[in-house]
GUZALO-512395 format. One line per 3 residues: number of its first residue (from 1); for each residue x, y, z of C-alpha. Coordinates in nm, 2 decimals, always signed. Layout:
<nodes>
NUM	X:Y:Z  ...;
</nodes>
This chain:
<nodes>
1	+0.33:-5.81:+2.44  +0.04:-5.66:+2.21  -0.26:-5.87:+2.22;
4	-0.43:-5.91:+1.89  -0.73:-5.68:+1.98  -0.46:-5.43:+2.04;
7	-0.30:-5.49:+1.70  -0.64:-5.41:+1.58  -0.65:-5.07:+1.76;
10	-0.27:-5.00:+1.66  -0.33:-5.05:+1.34  -0.66:-4.83:+1.31;
13	-0.47:-4.53:+1.49  -0.19:-4.57:+1.25  -0.51:-4.58:+0.94;
16	-0.63:-4.23:+1.11  -0.29:-4.10:+1.21  -0.19:-4.17:+0.81;
19	-0.50:-4.04:+0.67  -0.50:-3.70:+0.90  -0.10:-3.65:+0.80;
22	+0.10:-3.85:+0.51  -0.25:-3.89:+0.30  -0.43:-3.53:+0.29;
25	-0.43:-3.39:-0.03  -0.15:-3.12:-0.08  -0.40:-2.79:-0.07;
28	-0.31:-2.57:-0.36  -0.50:-2.25:-0.47  -0.54:-2.00:-0.74;
31	-0.76:-1.68:-0.73  -0.86:-1.44:-1.01  -0.94:-1.14:-1.10;
34	-1.22:-1.02:-1.39  -1.16:-0.67:-1.45  -1.42:-0.41:-1.41;
37	-1.74:-0.63:-1.40  -2.06:-0.48:-1.12  -2.24:-0.77:-0.95;
40	-2.58:-0.71:-1.18  -2.35:-0.79:-1.49  -2.22:-1.08:-1.35;
43	-2.57:-1.18:-1.27  -2.72:-1.09:-1.58  -2.52:-1.25:-1.83;
46	-2.47:-1.66:-1.89  -2.20:-1.79:-1.72  -2.18:-2.13:-1.71;
49	-1.86:-2.22:-1.60  -1.91:-1.94:-1.33  -2.17:-2.13:-1.22;
52	-2.03:-2.47:-1.21  -1.77:-2.36:-0.99  -2.10:-2.17:-0.73;
55	-2.23:-2.48:-0.79  -1.93:-2.62:-0.58  -1.92:-2.40:-0.32;
58	-2.09:-2.07:-0.35  -2.13:-1.67:-0.49  -2.17:-1.37:-0.31;
61	-2.24:-1.06:-0.38  -1.95:-0.81:-0.21  -1.81:-0.50:-0.20;
64	-1.48:-0.29:-0.26  -1.40:+0.12:-0.12  -1.36:+0.03:+0.24;
67	-1.62:+0.18:+0.47  -1.76:+0.50:+0.28  -1.70:+0.83:+0.43;
70	-1.49:+0.63:+0.69  -1.14:+0.69:+0.70  -1.09:+0.36:+0.51;
73	-1.24:+0.48:+0.24  -1.09:+0.31:-0.07  -1.10:+0.47:-0.44;
76	-1.30:+0.17:-0.68  -1.02:+0.20:-0.91  -0.81:-0.13:-1.03;
79	-0.48:-0.12:-0.87  -0.60:+0.00:-0.57  -0.87:-0.32:-0.53;
82	-0.59:-0.56:-0.65  -0.38:-0.43:-0.33  -0.69:-0.48:-0.13;
85	-0.70:-0.85:-0.20  -0.32:-0.90:-0.19  -0.32:-0.74:+0.14;
88	-0.64:-0.81:+0.30  -0.60:-0.42:+0.40  -0.77:-0.06:+0.29;
91	-0.61:+0.20:+0.12  -0.53:+0.39:+0.43  -0.31:+0.12:+0.50;
94	-0.16:-0.04:+0.17  -0.12:+0.31:+0.00  -0.19:+0.22:-0.33;
97	-0.40:+0.51:-0.42  -0.44:+0.47:-0.82  -0.31:+0.27:-1.12;
100	+0.05:+0.46:-1.07  +0.14:+0.26:-0.78  +0.38:+0.51:-0.67;
103	+0.47:+0.45:-0.29  +0.31:+0.07:-0.17  +0.37:+0.04:+0.19;
106	+0.49:-0.30:+0.19  +0.46:-0.30:+0.53  +0.12:-0.46:+0.53;
109	+0.19:-0.74:+0.33  +0.08:-0.98:+0.05  -0.04:-1.32:+0.06;
112	+0.29:-1.45:-0.17  +0.50:-1.30:+0.10  +0.34:-1.46:+0.41;
115	+0.31:-1.75:+0.19  +0.65:-1.79:+0.13  +0.79:-1.69:+0.43;
118	+0.58:-2.00:+0.60  +0.67:-2.24:+0.31  +1.01:-2.12:+0.10;
121	+0.98:-2.42:-0.11  +0.66:-2.42:-0.22  +0.61:-2.28:-0.59;
124	+0.41:-1.97:-0.66  +0.32:-1.84:-1.01  +0.12:-1.53:-1.16;
127	-0.04:-1.53:-1.51  -0.13:-1.16:-1.58  -0.13:-0.88:-1.86;
130	+0.00:-0.59:-1.67  +0.35:-0.63:-1.59  +0.32:-0.39:-1.27;
133	+0.10:-0.68:-1.10  +0.44:-0.81:-1.06  +0.71:-0.61:-1.01;
136	+0.54:-0.31:-0.81  +0.22:-0.53:-0.63  +0.38:-0.84:-0.53;
139	+0.73:-0.67:-0.53  +0.96:-0.85:-0.73  +1.16:-0.51:-0.84;
142	+1.10:-0.33:-0.49  +1.34:-0.40:-0.21  +1.12:-0.31:+0.03;
145	+0.90:-0.62:-0.07  +1.18:-0.83:-0.04  +1.25:-0.84:-0.47;
148	+0.98:-1.15:-0.39  +0.96:-1.29:-0.75  +0.71:-1.58:-0.85;
151	+0.86:-1.93:-0.93  +0.69:-1.84:-1.23  +0.55:-1.57:-1.42;
154	+0.37:-1.50:-1.74  +0.28:-1.17:-1.77  +0.40:-0.81:-1.92;
157	+0.20:-0.89:-2.23  +0.03:-0.54:-2.26  +0.40:-0.40:-2.36;
160	+0.44:-0.68:-2.63  +0.31:-0.44:-2.92  +0.47:-0.69:-3.20;
163	+0.25:-1.03:-3.12  -0.03:-0.79:-3.01  -0.04:-0.51:-3.18;
166	-0.27:-0.25:-2.99  -0.55:-0.21:-3.23  -0.82:+0.01:-3.21;
169	-1.10:-0.18:-3.16  -0.92:-0.33:-2.84  -0.96:-0.73:-2.95;
172	-0.54:-0.74:-2.87  -0.69:-0.72:-2.45  -0.90:-1.00:-2.57;
175	-0.58:-1.18:-2.76  -0.35:-1.12:-2.43  -0.63:-1.29:-2.17;
178	-0.65:-1.60:-2.43  -0.28:-1.64:-2.35  -0.33:-1.56:-1.97;
181	-0.61:-1.79:-1.97  -0.40:-2.07:-2.17  -0.08:-2.04:-1.99;
184	-0.25:-2.04:-1.68  -0.44:-2.35:-1.73  -0.23:-2.55:-1.89;
187	+0.05:-2.49:-1.61  -0.14:-2.56:-1.36  -0.28:-2.90:-1.50;
190	+0.13:-3.02:-1.58  +0.31:-2.80:-1.25  +0.07:-2.72:-1.01;
193	+0.17:-2.43:-0.85  +0.06:-2.42:-0.50  -0.04:-2.02:-0.48;
196	-0.16:-1.84:-0.83  -0.29:-1.53:-0.93  -0.45:-1.54:-1.26;
199	-0.54:-1.14:-1.38  -0.80:-1.10:-1.68  -0.83:-0.75:-1.83;
202	-1.02:-0.72:-2.14  -1.35:-0.70:-1.98  -1.28:-0.35:-1.82;
205	-1.16:-0.23:-2.15  -1.50:-0.33:-2.33  -1.67:-0.08:-2.05;
208	-1.46:+0.20:-2.08  -1.50:+0.21:-2.49  -1.85:+0.09:-2.49;
211	-2.02:+0.14:-2.12  -2.33:-0.08:-2.07  -2.35:-0.25:-2.43;
214	-2.32:-0.59:-2.60  -1.96:-0.57:-2.65  -1.87:-0.54:-2.26;
217	-2.18:-0.85:-2.20  -1.94:-1.05:-2.50  -1.68:-1.01:-2.34;
220	-1.84:-1.15:-1.96  -1.90:-1.46:-2.21  -1.54:-1.50:-2.33;
223	-1.37:-1.41:-1.95  -1.63:-1.73:-1.86  -1.50:-1.96:-2.14;
226	-1.15:-1.84:-2.00  -1.28:-1.97:-1.69  -1.37:-2.27:-1.79;
229	-1.03:-2.41:-1.92  -0.89:-2.29:-1.56  -1.16:-2.46:-1.41;
232	-1.11:-2.76:-1.60  -0.70:-2.80:-1.52  -0.81:-2.76:-1.11;
235	-1.06:-3.03:-1.18  -0.78:-3.26:-1.38  -0.54:-3.20:-1.12;
238	-0.79:-3.34:-0.84  -0.88:-3.60:-1.00  -0.56:-3.75:-1.07;
241	-0.35:-3.63:-0.80  -0.37:-3.60:-0.45  -0.46:-3.23:-0.44;
244	-0.74:-3.04:-0.30  -0.77:-2.65:-0.47  -0.95:-2.36:-0.37;
247	-1.01:-2.11:-0.64  -1.14:-1.78:-0.58  -1.29:-1.54:-0.80;
250	-1.38:-1.18:-0.79  -1.35:-0.82:-0.96  -1.15:-0.52:-0.84;
253	-1.45:-0.27:-0.92  -1.81:-0.23:-1.06  -1.88:+0.06:-1.26;
256	-2.09:+0.40:-1.32  -2.43:+0.35:-1.39  -2.36:+0.43:-1.79;
259	-2.09:+0.16:-1.76  -1.81:+0.35:-1.85  -1.60:+0.41:-1.60;
262	-1.51:+0.36:-1.17  -1.36:+0.53:-0.92  -1.60:+0.71:-0.72;
265	-1.85:+0.56:-0.47  -2.17:+0.48:-0.56  -2.30:+0.14:-0.48;
268	-2.28:+0.04:-0.82  -1.91:+0.11:-0.81  -1.89:-0.08:-0.50;
271	-2.09:-0.35:-0.52  -1.91:-0.66:-0.67  -1.92:-1.02:-0.65;
274	-1.70:-1.34:-0.52  -1.72:-1.71:-0.64  -1.55:-1.97:-0.56;
277	-1.55:-2.37:-0.50  -1.47:-2.34:-0.12  -1.64:-2.55:+0.15;
280	-1.72:-2.45:+0.48  -1.85:-2.12:+0.36  -1.96:-1.92:+0.68;
283	-2.21:-1.63:+0.80  -1.95:-1.36:+0.64  -2.01:-1.51:+0.28;
286	-2.33:-1.64:+0.33  -2.52:-1.40:+0.50  -2.37:-1.08:+0.52;
289	-2.18:-0.86:+0.18  -1.82:-0.99:+0.24  -1.55:-0.77:+0.12;
292	-1.26:-0.82:-0.15  -1.04:-0.78:+0.19  -1.19:-1.12:+0.33;
295	-1.04:-1.32:+0.03  -0.68:-1.34:+0.13  -0.79:-1.48:+0.50;
298	-0.94:-1.77:+0.38  -0.68:-1.84:+0.18  -0.41:-1.84:+0.45;
301	-0.67:-2.07:+0.63  -0.69:-2.29:+0.34  -0.32:-2.26:+0.29;
304	-0.22:-2.31:+0.63  -0.02:-2.00:+0.62  +0.01:-1.86:+1.03;
307	+0.02:-1.54:+0.99  +0.22:-1.33:+1.24  +0.01:-1.15:+1.51;
310	+0.13:-0.82:+1.44  +0.03:-0.90:+1.13  -0.32:-1.02:+1.19;
313	-0.41:-0.73:+1.43  -0.38:-0.50:+1.10  -0.60:-0.73:+0.87;
316	-0.91:-0.56:+0.79  -1.09:-0.87:+0.63  -1.19:-1.19:+0.79;
319	-1.20:-1.53:+0.68  -1.49:-1.61:+0.47  -1.45:-2.02:+0.57;
322	-1.47:-2.21:+0.90  -1.56:-2.02:+1.22  -1.56:-1.68:+1.31;
325	-1.64:-1.47:+1.62  -1.77:-1.16:+1.47  -1.73:-0.91:+1.23;
328	-1.85:-0.50:+1.15  -1.66:-0.37:+1.44  -1.71:+0.01:+1.50;
331	-1.57:+0.26:+1.78  -1.69:+0.61:+1.91  -1.54:+0.88:+2.11;
334	-1.74:+1.01:+2.36  -1.59:+1.25:+2.56  -1.32:+1.01:+2.78;
337	-1.45:+0.68:+2.68  -1.43:+0.47:+2.37  -1.73:+0.25:+2.26;
340	-1.63:-0.05:+2.05  -1.90:-0.26:+1.88  -1.92:-0.54:+1.71;
343	-2.17:-0.85:+1.49  -2.20:-1.13:+1.67  -2.14:-1.46:+1.49;
346	-2.03:-1.70:+1.75  -2.13:-1.63:+2.12  -1.84:-1.84:+2.24;
349	-1.53:-1.69:+2.50  -1.47:-1.38:+2.55  -1.30:-1.04:+2.37;
352	-1.02:-0.87:+2.46  -0.94:-0.51:+2.37  -0.61:-0.37:+2.30;
355	-0.53:-0.01:+2.28  -0.23:+0.22:+2.12  -0.22:+0.54:+2.04;
358	+0.08:+0.53:+1.76  +0.09:+0.39:+1.44  +0.45:+0.23:+1.42;
361	+0.32:-0.08:+1.20  +0.28:+0.16:+0.88  +0.65:+0.27:+0.94;
364	+0.83:-0.10:+1.04  +0.80:-0.05:+1.38  +0.62:-0.21:+1.64;
367	+0.27:-0.05:+1.85  +0.27:-0.14:+2.19  -0.09:-0.26:+2.29;
370	-0.26:-0.24:+2.61  -0.55:-0.48:+2.74  -0.87:-0.24:+2.81;
373	-1.09:-0.45:+2.87  -1.24:-0.84:+2.84  -1.59:-0.91:+2.82;
376	-1.82:-1.16:+2.70  -1.83:-1.19:+2.30  -2.17:-1.22:+2.30;
379	-2.20:-0.89:+2.51  -2.14:-0.70:+2.13  -1.99:-0.40:+2.27;
382	-1.70:-0.28:+2.55  -1.70:+0.07:+2.67  -1.32:+0.17:+2.77;
385	-1.18:+0.47:+2.94  -0.94:+0.67:+2.76  -0.89:+0.94:+3.05;
388	-0.56:+0.85:+3.09  -0.48:+0.83:+2.70  -0.53:+1.16:+2.58;
391	-0.46:+1.14:+2.20  -0.57:+1.25:+1.89  -0.53:+0.89:+1.71;
394	-0.66:+0.53:+1.88  -0.58:+0.22:+1.72  -0.82:-0.02:+1.87;
397	-0.76:-0.44:+1.78  -1.04:-0.65:+1.91  -0.91:-1.01:+1.99;
400	-1.20:-1.30:+1.97  -1.15:-1.67:+2.02  -1.16:-1.70:+1.61;
403	-1.05:-1.37:+1.48  -0.97:-0.99:+1.51  -1.11:-0.70:+1.41;
406	-0.92:-0.35:+1.41  -1.06:+0.01:+1.43  -0.92:+0.36:+1.37;
409	-1.06:+0.62:+1.55  -0.93:+1.02:+1.51  -0.98:+1.29:+1.69;
412	-1.09:+1.57:+1.42;
</nodes>
């Protein structure tokens, strides 16, 4: 027999369970790439919409381009940056070296594929001037990517010269971005896809045409107004529906000092930015300089996307929210030992050092890792003996309580 006090306890437990499960807001994400805006420019020009979004979460200077002069150095080119964001890896893995997007390595799965594998019933969307963003990067026209078609797409507008005649001033890029932003905001407000990508191009075009100029400044102001409409749609959904939204906004590269071009490894070309309304931002975002590859692990964490361990061990990014153990792994071969280092964020637990001399993952196979050492995370380093594993290539994965890091070591 249940006594009155037990009824109260049972009712409280039911209410708690209901809050944790059935009544938890449905989580949704939209991420935006506004092309070709260096950090110093976004910090100088008035952007009230971006300021409002960052006021809910944060703003951080970030970087693209991989490890400068290292094995992961990545061209600061548009499609290369997009795919670094989508896959959470640098170019040595995803293999998109330029805007031709000739041979993407789809074994490094993008966030749309990971999300749809986990939640096939949930909805995805892309709003983009570039057709290749969907057909080649997400992979709707690629068998190797599973012909992954977003549930809704509004793209390829750069090919429509009837509605958007290619004028010499480049105004058609602005008109395309207007259509992209209008469609994205309307679709988010009415349909609310679970994962959306918005791509805006006008800023990059004004940079290529005018360099550091009033035209480029004005393009950033126009972009901010477009983001305001998307932000209002997100706020509408949160106010009127049981939904919690994250928005991530970034750029794919900076620019040369004169503002005209990009592609190299100068500081201004590599220095970008990230704006988000996300809560629980961690030390990676707040005190370090995050990377474009850190966005996808953050989105996956928020959307409860379980990334398979084999894929997780290949990610070059770490989540910018919640707990993480360490960042910035390094590995150096000296004689018959590899010294592995990391920057400690959370001292809890052990770090497990795994080693393989193969790179089968990138060709669709599986690497057989061997556990080489287990040390306290707080140590910040480990030395592993490889005298019985002579090789000209080593791949190291470090498993921490809250994240993975990885490094490659190539013997020249």
